DSSP file (Angstrom, degrees, kcal/mol; ACC not computed):
  #  RESIDUE AA STRUCTURE BP1 BP2  ACC     N-H-->O    O-->H-N    N-H-->O    O-->H-N    TCO  KAPPA ALPHA  PHI   PSI    X-CA   Y-CA   Z-CA
    1    1 A X              0   0    0      0, 0.0     3,-0.1     0, 0.0     0, 0.0   0.000 360.0 360.0 360.0 135.3   35.0   19.4   11.4
    2    2 A X        -     0   0    0      1,-0.1     2,-0.4     2,-0.1     5,-0.1  -0.296 360.0 -98.8 -65.1 152.8   38.7   18.5   11.3
    3    3 A X    >>  -     0   0    0      1,-0.1     3,-1.8     2,-0.0     4,-1.0  -0.639  33.6-134.5 -72.6 127.4   41.3   21.1   10.2
    4    4 A X  T 34 S+     0   0    0     -2,-0.4     7,-0.3     1,-0.3    -1,-0.1   0.710 100.5  65.1 -61.9 -23.5   41.9   20.1    6.6
    5    5 A X  T 34 S+     0   0    0      1,-0.2    -1,-0.3     5,-0.1    -2,-0.0   0.810 109.9  38.9 -70.4 -22.8   45.8   20.4    7.0
    6    6 A X  T <4 S+     0   0    0     -3,-1.8     2,-1.2     1,-0.1    -2,-0.2   0.604 100.7  80.4 -99.3 -12.9   45.6   17.4    9.4
    7    7 A X     X  -     0   0    0     -4,-1.0     4,-2.9     1,-0.2     3,-0.4  -0.745  62.5-171.0 -90.6  93.9   43.0   15.5    7.5
    8    8 A X  H  > S+     0   0    0     -2,-1.2     4,-2.7     1,-0.2     5,-0.3   0.836  80.6  56.9 -59.5 -33.7   45.0   13.8    4.8
    9    9 A X  H  > S+     0   0    0      1,-0.2     4,-1.5     2,-0.2    -1,-0.2   0.939 114.3  39.1 -64.0 -42.1   42.1   12.6    2.8
   10   10 A X  H  > S+     0   0    0     -3,-0.4     4,-2.4     2,-0.2     5,-0.2   0.908 116.0  52.8 -73.3 -38.5   40.7   16.1    2.5
   11   11 A X  H  X S+     0   0    0     -4,-2.9     4,-1.7    -7,-0.3    -2,-0.2   0.883 110.1  45.8 -66.8 -37.0   44.1   17.6    2.0
   12   12 A X  H  X S+     0   0    0     -4,-2.7     4,-2.2    -5,-0.2    35,-0.4   0.808 112.0  52.8 -75.1 -28.4   45.0   15.3   -0.9
   13   13 A X  H  X S+     0   0    0     -4,-1.5     4,-2.0    -5,-0.3    -2,-0.2   0.901 110.6  46.8 -73.0 -37.4   41.6   15.9   -2.5
   14   14 A X  H  X S+     0   0    0     -4,-2.4     4,-2.1     2,-0.2    -2,-0.2   0.842 111.7  52.4 -62.3 -36.7   42.2   19.6   -2.3
   15   15 A X  H  X S+     0   0    0     -4,-1.7     4,-2.1    -5,-0.2    -2,-0.2   0.944 108.4  49.0 -67.7 -49.1   45.6   19.1   -3.7
   16   16 A X  H  X S+     0   0    0     -4,-2.2     4,-2.3     1,-0.2    -2,-0.2   0.880 110.7  51.0 -56.4 -42.3   44.2   17.0   -6.6
   17   17 A X  H  X S+     0   0    0     -4,-2.0     4,-2.9     1,-0.2    -1,-0.2   0.891 109.4  51.5 -69.1 -36.4   41.6   19.8   -7.3
   18   18 A X  H  X S+     0   0    0     -4,-2.1     4,-2.6     2,-0.2    -2,-0.2   0.880 108.5  51.1 -66.9 -35.3   44.4   22.4   -7.3
   19   19 A X  H  X S+     0   0    0     -4,-2.1     4,-2.6     2,-0.2    -2,-0.2   0.947 111.9  47.7 -66.8 -49.1   46.4   20.3   -9.8
   20   20 A X  H  X S+     0   0    0     -4,-2.3     4,-2.1     2,-0.2    -2,-0.2   0.920 111.4  48.3 -58.2 -49.7   43.3   20.2  -12.0
   21   21 A X  H  X S+     0   0    0     -4,-2.9     4,-1.2     1,-0.2    -2,-0.2   0.920 112.9  50.4 -56.0 -46.7   42.6   23.9  -11.8
   22   22 A X  H >X S+     0   0    0     -4,-2.6     3,-0.7     1,-0.2     4,-0.7   0.934 109.7  48.3 -56.1 -48.3   46.2   24.6  -12.6
   23   23 A X  H >< S+     0   0    0     -4,-2.6     3,-1.2     1,-0.3    -1,-0.2   0.899 106.9  56.9 -64.7 -40.1   46.3   22.3  -15.6
   24   24 A X  H 3< S+     0   0    0     -4,-2.1    -1,-0.3     1,-0.2    -2,-0.2   0.771 105.9  52.2 -63.2 -27.3   43.1   23.9  -17.0
   25   25 A X  H << S+     0   0    0     -4,-1.2    -1,-0.2    -3,-0.7    -2,-0.2   0.586  90.7 100.5 -84.9  -8.1   44.8   27.3  -16.9
   26   26 A X  S << S-     0   0    0     -3,-1.2     2,-0.2    -4,-0.7    61,-0.0  -0.486  80.6-110.5 -78.1 145.3   47.8   26.1  -18.9
   27   27 A X        -     0   0    0     -2,-0.2     2,-0.5     1,-0.0    -1,-0.1  -0.516  32.4-133.2 -67.7 141.6   48.2   26.8  -22.6
   28   28 A X        +     0   0    0     -2,-0.2     2,-0.3     4,-0.1    -1,-0.0  -0.909  43.0 139.6-105.9 124.8   47.9   23.6  -24.6
   29   29 A X     >  -     0   0    0     -2,-0.5     4,-2.8     0, 0.0     5,-0.2  -0.858  69.1 -81.5-147.6 174.2   50.5   22.9  -27.3
   30   30 A X  T  4 S+     0   0    0     -2,-0.3     4,-0.4     1,-0.2    -2,-0.0   0.762 128.2  43.9 -61.6 -22.4   52.3   19.9  -28.6
   31   31 A X  T  > S+     0   0    0      2,-0.1     4,-0.7    55,-0.1     3,-0.2   0.902 118.7  38.0 -82.3 -48.8   54.9   20.3  -25.7
   32   32 A X  H  > S+     0   0    0      1,-0.2     4,-3.8     2,-0.1     5,-0.3   0.819 100.3  76.1 -80.8 -27.2   52.6   21.0  -22.8
   33   33 A X  H  X S+     0   0    0     -4,-2.8     4,-1.9     1,-0.2    -1,-0.2   0.892 100.9  39.2 -49.1 -49.8   49.7   18.6  -23.8
   34   34 A X  H  > S+     0   0    0     -4,-0.4     4,-2.2    -3,-0.2    -1,-0.2   0.826 116.3  51.4 -76.1 -29.5   51.5   15.4  -22.8
   35   35 A X  H  X S+     0   0    0     -4,-0.7     4,-3.1     2,-0.2     5,-0.2   0.940 110.4  49.7 -70.3 -44.0   53.0   17.0  -19.6
   36   36 A X  H  X S+     0   0    0     -4,-3.8     4,-2.6     2,-0.2     5,-0.3   0.958 110.4  51.9 -60.5 -43.8   49.5   18.3  -18.5
   37   37 A X  H  X S+     0   0    0     -4,-1.9     4,-2.5    -5,-0.3    -1,-0.2   0.949 114.2  40.9 -51.3 -54.4   48.2   14.8  -19.1
   38   38 A X  H  X S+     0   0    0     -4,-2.2     4,-2.5     1,-0.2     5,-0.3   0.861 113.8  53.4 -63.1 -38.2   50.9   13.2  -16.9
   39   39 A X  H  X S+     0   0    0     -4,-3.1     4,-2.4     2,-0.2     5,-0.2   0.897 111.1  46.1 -72.4 -35.9   50.7   16.0  -14.3
   40   40 A X  H  X S+     0   0    0     -4,-2.6     4,-1.9    -5,-0.2     5,-0.3   0.927 114.0  50.4 -67.2 -44.5   46.8   15.4  -14.0
   41   41 A X  H  X S+     0   0    0     -4,-2.5     4,-1.1    -5,-0.3    -2,-0.2   0.928 117.7  36.2 -56.9 -51.7   47.3   11.7  -13.8
   42   42 A X  H  X S+     0   0    0     -4,-2.5     4,-1.1     2,-0.2    34,-0.2   0.890 117.0  52.4 -72.0 -45.2   50.0   11.7  -11.0
   43   43 A X  H  X S+     0   0    0     -4,-2.4     4,-0.5    -5,-0.3    -2,-0.2   0.832 114.1  40.3 -66.7 -33.5   48.5   14.7   -9.1
   44   44 A X  H  X S+     0   0    0     -4,-1.9     4,-1.6    -5,-0.2     3,-0.3   0.747 106.3  65.9 -87.3 -24.0   45.1   13.3   -8.7
   45   45 A X  H  X S+     0   0    0     -4,-1.1     4,-2.9    -5,-0.3     5,-0.3   0.833  88.8  69.0 -61.0 -31.2   46.4    9.7   -8.1
   46   46 A X  H  X S+     0   0    0     -4,-1.1     4,-1.6     1,-0.2    -1,-0.2   0.929 106.8  37.1 -58.7 -46.7   48.0   10.9   -4.8
   47   47 A X  H  X S+     0   0    0     -4,-0.5     4,-2.4   -35,-0.4    -1,-0.2   0.890 114.6  53.8 -70.0 -40.5   44.5   11.4   -3.2
   48   48 A X  H  X S+     0   0    0     -4,-1.6     4,-1.5     1,-0.2    -2,-0.2   0.902 113.1  43.6 -62.7 -39.6   42.9    8.3   -4.8
   49   49 A X  H  X S+     0   0    0     -4,-2.9     4,-2.4     2,-0.2    -1,-0.2   0.869 109.4  56.8 -77.5 -32.2   45.7    6.1   -3.4
   50   50 A X  H  X S+     0   0    0     -4,-1.6     4,-3.1    -5,-0.3    -2,-0.2   0.925 104.2  53.8 -58.0 -45.1   45.5    7.8    0.0
   51   51 A X  H  X S+     0   0    0     -4,-2.4     4,-0.9     1,-0.2    -1,-0.2   0.910 110.1  48.0 -53.2 -43.3   41.8    6.8    0.0
   52   52 A X  H >< S+     0   0    0     -4,-1.5     3,-0.9     1,-0.2    -2,-0.2   0.934 111.6  48.5 -64.9 -45.5   43.0    3.2   -0.6
   53   53 A X  H >< S+     0   0    0     -4,-2.4     3,-1.8     1,-0.2    -2,-0.2   0.891 105.7  58.2 -65.0 -37.9   45.6    3.4    2.1
   54   54 A X  H 3< S+     0   0    0     -4,-3.1    -1,-0.2     1,-0.3    -2,-0.2   0.756 111.6  42.9 -62.8 -22.8   43.1    4.8    4.6
   55   55 A X  T << S+     0   0    0     -4,-0.9    -1,-0.3    -3,-0.9    -2,-0.2   0.098  86.2 150.3-106.6  17.7   41.0    1.7    4.0
   56   56 A X    <   -     0   0    0     -3,-1.8    -3,-0.1     1,-0.1     3,-0.1  -0.111  45.4-141.6 -51.7 147.2   43.9   -0.7    4.1
   57   57 A X  S    S+     0   0    0      1,-0.1     2,-0.3     2,-0.0    -1,-0.1   0.673  79.5   1.2 -83.9 -21.9   43.2   -4.3    5.3
   58   58 A X  S  > S-     0   0    0      1,-0.1     4,-3.0     0, 0.0     5,-0.2  -0.959  81.1 -94.9-156.5 168.1   46.4   -4.7    7.2
   59   59 A X  H  > S+     0   0    0     -2,-0.3     4,-2.7     2,-0.2     5,-0.2   0.878 124.1  51.3 -62.2 -33.6   49.6   -2.7    8.0
   60   60 A X  H  > S+     0   0    0      2,-0.2     4,-2.4     1,-0.2    -1,-0.2   0.923 110.8  47.7 -65.8 -43.7   51.5   -4.2    5.1
   61   61 A X  H  > S+     0   0    0      2,-0.2     4,-2.1     1,-0.2    -2,-0.2   0.897 113.5  49.0 -69.2 -38.7   48.6   -3.3    2.7
   62   62 A X  H  X S+     0   0    0     -4,-3.0     4,-2.3     2,-0.2     5,-0.2   0.936 111.6  49.4 -57.6 -46.6   48.7    0.3    4.3
   63   63 A X  H  X S+     0   0    0     -4,-2.7     4,-1.8     1,-0.2    -2,-0.2   0.924 111.1  49.5 -63.8 -44.1   52.5    0.5    3.8
   64   64 A X  H  X S+     0   0    0     -4,-2.4     4,-1.1     1,-0.2    -1,-0.2   0.898 113.6  44.6 -58.1 -45.7   52.2   -0.6    0.2
   65   65 A X  H  X S+     0   0    0     -4,-2.1     4,-1.4     1,-0.2   -12,-0.2   0.799 110.4  53.1 -77.7 -25.6   49.5    1.9   -0.7
   66   66 A X  H  X S+     0   0    0     -4,-2.3     4,-2.0     2,-0.2    -1,-0.2   0.802 105.3  57.6 -77.9 -27.1   51.2    4.8    1.1
   67   67 A X  H  X S+     0   0    0     -4,-1.8     4,-2.0    -5,-0.2    -2,-0.2   0.835 104.5  50.9 -65.7 -31.0   54.3    4.0   -0.9
   68   68 A X  H  X S+     0   0    0     -4,-1.1     4,-2.6     2,-0.2    -2,-0.2   0.881 107.3  52.6 -73.3 -35.2   52.3    4.5   -4.0
   69   69 A X  H  X S+     0   0    0     -4,-1.4     4,-2.6     1,-0.2    -2,-0.2   0.912 110.2  49.3 -59.4 -39.7   51.2    7.8   -2.7
   70   70 A X  H  X S+     0   0    0     -4,-2.0     4,-2.1     2,-0.2    -2,-0.2   0.895 111.3  48.6 -67.6 -39.9   54.9    8.7   -2.2
   71   71 A X  H  X S+     0   0    0     -4,-2.0     4,-2.5     2,-0.2    -2,-0.2   0.913 111.9  48.9 -68.9 -40.5   55.8    7.6   -5.7
   72   72 A X  H  X S+     0   0    0     -4,-2.6     4,-2.3     2,-0.2    -2,-0.2   0.870 110.6  51.3 -63.6 -38.9   52.9    9.6   -7.2
   73   73 A X  H  X S+     0   0    0     -4,-2.6     4,-2.3     2,-0.2    -2,-0.2   0.925 109.9  49.0 -66.1 -40.7   53.9   12.7   -5.2
   74   74 A X  H  X S+     0   0    0     -4,-2.1     4,-2.3     1,-0.2    -2,-0.2   0.951 111.9  48.2 -60.3 -49.1   57.5   12.4   -6.4
   75   75 A X  H  X S+     0   0    0     -4,-2.5     4,-2.4     1,-0.2    -1,-0.2   0.907 108.8  55.1 -63.4 -33.3   56.3   12.0  -10.0
   76   76 A X  H  X S+     0   0    0     -4,-2.3     4,-2.4     1,-0.2    -1,-0.2   0.936 105.0  52.2 -59.8 -43.4   54.0   15.0   -9.6
   77   77 A X  H  X S+     0   0    0     -4,-2.3     4,-2.3     1,-0.2    -1,-0.2   0.942 110.1  51.2 -58.2 -45.0   57.0   17.1   -8.4
   78   78 A X  H  X S+     0   0    0     -4,-2.3     4,-2.1     1,-0.2    -1,-0.2   0.933 110.2  45.6 -56.2 -48.6   58.8   16.0  -11.6
   79   79 A X  H  X S+     0   0    0     -4,-2.4     4,-2.3     1,-0.2    -1,-0.2   0.830 109.4  56.7 -73.9 -28.6   55.9   17.0  -14.0
   80   80 A X  H  X S+     0   0    0     -4,-2.4     4,-2.3    -5,-0.2    -1,-0.2   0.905 106.8  50.4 -62.1 -40.1   55.5   20.4  -12.2
   81   81 A X  H  X S+     0   0    0     -4,-2.3     4,-1.4    -5,-0.2    -2,-0.2   0.920 111.6  47.3 -64.6 -39.3   59.2   21.0  -13.0
   82   82 A X  H  X S+     0   0    0     -4,-2.1     4,-2.4     1,-0.2    -1,-0.2   0.895 111.4  48.8 -66.9 -38.2   58.7   20.2  -16.6
   83   83 A X  H  X S+     0   0    0     -4,-2.3     4,-3.0     1,-0.2    -1,-0.2   0.898 105.9  59.4 -69.3 -36.5   55.6   22.3  -16.9
   84   84 A X  H  < S+     0   0    0     -4,-2.3     7,-0.2     1,-0.2    -1,-0.2   0.868 112.3  40.1 -52.6 -40.2   57.5   25.2  -15.2
   85   85 A X  H >< S+     0   0    0     -4,-1.4     3,-0.6    -5,-0.2    -1,-0.2   0.909 117.5  47.0 -77.3 -43.1   60.0   24.9  -18.1
   86   86 A X  H 3< S+     0   0    0     -4,-2.4    -2,-0.2     1,-0.3    -3,-0.2   0.799 127.8  25.5 -72.9 -28.2   57.4   24.4  -20.9
   87   87 A X  T ><  +     0   0    0     -4,-3.0     3,-2.4    -5,-0.1    -1,-0.3  -0.586  69.7 174.3-134.6  69.3   55.1   27.3  -19.7
   88   88 A X  G X  S+     0   0    0     -3,-0.6     3,-1.6     1,-0.3     4,-0.3   0.730  73.8  68.7 -54.6 -27.5   57.4   29.7  -17.9
   89   89 A X  G 3  S+     0   0    0      1,-0.3    -1,-0.3     2,-0.1     3,-0.2   0.718 103.7  47.0 -64.7 -17.3   54.5   32.3  -17.4
   90   90 A X  G X> S+     0   0    0     -3,-2.4     4,-2.7    -7,-0.2     3,-0.5   0.305  79.2 109.4-105.2   5.7   52.9   29.8  -15.0
   91   91 A X  H <> S+     0   0    0     -3,-1.6     4,-2.4     1,-0.2    -1,-0.1   0.821  72.4  56.3 -56.4 -37.2   56.1   29.0  -13.0
   92   92 A X  H 3> S+     0   0    0     -4,-0.3     4,-1.6    -3,-0.2    -1,-0.2   0.882 110.5  44.4 -65.0 -39.1   55.1   30.7   -9.8
   93   93 A X  H <> S+     0   0    0     -3,-0.5     4,-2.3     2,-0.2     5,-0.3   0.918 113.0  52.0 -70.5 -43.2   51.8   28.7   -9.5
   94   94 A X  H  X S+     0   0    0     -4,-2.7     4,-3.1     1,-0.2    -2,-0.2   0.936 108.1  52.3 -56.9 -41.0   53.8   25.5  -10.4
   95   95 A X  H  X S+     0   0    0     -4,-2.4     4,-2.1    -5,-0.2    -1,-0.2   0.876 108.5  50.4 -65.0 -37.3   56.2   26.3   -7.6
   96   96 A X  H  X S+     0   0    0     -4,-1.6     4,-1.4     2,-0.2    -1,-0.2   0.915 113.5  44.1 -64.8 -44.3   53.4   26.7   -5.1
   97   97 A X  H  X S+     0   0    0     -4,-2.3     4,-2.3     1,-0.2    -2,-0.2   0.879 110.2  57.2 -63.7 -41.4   51.9   23.4   -6.0
   98   98 A X  H  X S+     0   0    0     -4,-3.1     4,-2.6    -5,-0.3    -2,-0.2   0.910 103.1  54.8 -59.8 -40.2   55.3   21.8   -6.0
   99   99 A X  H  X S+     0   0    0     -4,-2.1     4,-2.2     1,-0.2    -1,-0.2   0.937 109.5  45.3 -60.9 -43.5   55.8   23.0   -2.4
  100  100 A X  H  X S+     0   0    0     -4,-1.4     4,-2.0     1,-0.2    -1,-0.2   0.865 110.9  54.8 -68.6 -31.7   52.6   21.2   -1.2
  101  101 A X  H  X S+     0   0    0     -4,-2.3     4,-2.7     1,-0.2    -1,-0.2   0.935 107.0  50.8 -64.0 -43.9   53.6   18.2   -3.2
  102  102 A X  H  X S+     0   0    0     -4,-2.6     4,-2.4     1,-0.2    -2,-0.2   0.888 108.3  50.7 -57.7 -44.5   56.8   18.2   -1.3
  103  103 A X  H  X S+     0   0    0     -4,-2.2     4,-1.9     1,-0.2    -1,-0.2   0.884 111.8  48.0 -64.0 -39.5   55.1   18.4    2.0
  104  104 A X  H  X S+     0   0    0     -4,-2.0     4,-2.3     2,-0.2    -2,-0.2   0.900 108.5  54.7 -62.9 -44.5   52.8   15.5    1.1
  105  105 A X  H  X S+     0   0    0     -4,-2.7     4,-2.5     1,-0.2    -2,-0.2   0.937 108.5  48.4 -54.3 -50.1   55.8   13.5   -0.1
  106  106 A X  H  X S+     0   0    0     -4,-2.4     4,-2.6     1,-0.2    -1,-0.2   0.867 109.6  52.4 -66.0 -33.1   57.5   14.0    3.3
  107  107 A X  H  X S+     0   0    0     -4,-1.9     4,-2.6     2,-0.2    -1,-0.2   0.920 110.1  48.7 -64.2 -39.9   54.4   13.0    5.2
  108  108 A X  H  X S+     0   0    0     -4,-2.3     4,-2.0     2,-0.2    -2,-0.2   0.876 109.0  52.4 -65.2 -41.8   54.2    9.9    3.2
  109  109 A X  H  X S+     0   0    0     -4,-2.5     4,-2.3     2,-0.2    -2,-0.2   0.917 110.6  48.4 -57.3 -47.1   57.9    9.2    3.8
  110  110 A X  H  X S+     0   0    0     -4,-2.6     4,-2.9     1,-0.2     5,-0.3   0.935 109.8  52.5 -63.4 -43.7   57.3    9.5    7.6
  111  111 A X  H  X S+     0   0    0     -4,-2.6     4,-2.7     1,-0.2    -1,-0.2   0.915 108.5  49.9 -54.0 -43.1   54.2    7.3    7.4
  112  112 A X  H  X S+     0   0    0     -4,-2.0     4,-3.1     2,-0.2    -1,-0.2   0.929 111.7  48.9 -61.8 -48.1   56.3    4.6    5.7
  113  113 A X  H  X S+     0   0    0     -4,-2.3     4,-2.3     2,-0.2    -1,-0.2   0.924 113.0  47.6 -58.0 -46.1   59.0    4.8    8.4
  114  114 A X  H  X S+     0   0    0     -4,-2.9     4,-2.4     1,-0.2    -1,-0.2   0.924 113.8  46.4 -56.0 -50.6   56.5    4.6   11.1
  115  115 A X  H  X S+     0   0    0     -4,-2.7     4,-2.4    -5,-0.3    -2,-0.2   0.920 109.8  53.3 -64.1 -45.1   54.8    1.7    9.6
  116  116 A X  H  X S+     0   0    0     -4,-3.1     4,-1.9     1,-0.2    -1,-0.2   0.895 109.5  49.8 -59.8 -40.4   58.1   -0.1    8.9
  117  117 A X  H  X S+     0   0    0     -4,-2.3     4,-2.5     2,-0.2    -2,-0.2   0.948 111.0  49.8 -59.8 -49.2   59.0    0.3   12.7
  118  118 A X  H  X S+     0   0    0     -4,-2.4     4,-1.5     1,-0.2    -2,-0.2   0.837 110.7  48.0 -62.4 -36.2   55.7   -1.0   13.7
  119  119 A X  H  X S+     0   0    0     -4,-2.4     4,-1.7     2,-0.2    -1,-0.2   0.858 110.4  53.3 -73.9 -33.0   56.0   -4.1   11.4
  120  120 A X  H  X S+     0   0    0     -4,-1.9     4,-2.0     2,-0.2    -2,-0.2   0.908 108.8  49.3 -65.8 -46.9   59.5   -4.7   12.6
  121  121 A X  H  X S+     0   0    0     -4,-2.5     4,-1.6     1,-0.2    -1,-0.2   0.828 108.5  53.1 -65.7 -31.1   58.3   -4.7   16.2
  122  122 A X  H  X S+     0   0    0     -4,-1.5     4,-1.0    -5,-0.2    -1,-0.2   0.874 108.7  50.0 -62.9 -42.9   55.5   -7.1   15.3
  123  123 A X  H  < S+     0   0    0     -4,-1.7    -2,-0.2     1,-0.2    -1,-0.2   0.835 110.4  50.2 -64.2 -35.4   58.1   -9.5   13.8
  124  124 A X  H  < S+     0   0    0     -4,-2.0    -1,-0.2     1,-0.2    -2,-0.2   0.875 114.7  42.5 -70.0 -36.8   60.2   -9.3   17.0
  125  125 A X  H  <        0   0    0     -4,-1.6    -1,-0.2     1,-0.2    -2,-0.2   0.620 360.0 360.0 -91.1 -12.7   57.3  -10.0   19.3
  126  126 A X     <        0   0    0     -4,-1.0    -1,-0.2    -5,-0.1    -2,-0.1   0.486 360.0 360.0 -72.3 360.0   55.9  -12.8   17.1
């Protein structure tokens, strides 16, 4: 079995599960309810879109889907910041999840750069 830190499909699934567990632990009120909804949507979308990228039909398709992963990770960071403000008692957990989100965001940024370089090389040799 692969180490889950290097298996992005598993890592993003674990991340999505952590977001769900965190959101279930949060108090629900008129301020937190819409933030929780957005956080669950963005946080679980990271893994779903990675699964799509992993099955991409071309380098361009992969690049597009990884860019969506990057966008969803960035949005997740935003909602974590908002929930830390709306539910300050849960700030430490939000910060821990935010750190993992940041790492995933950086991984997706690197994947995009690498894919862009590969696509440029293909264009030059075509």
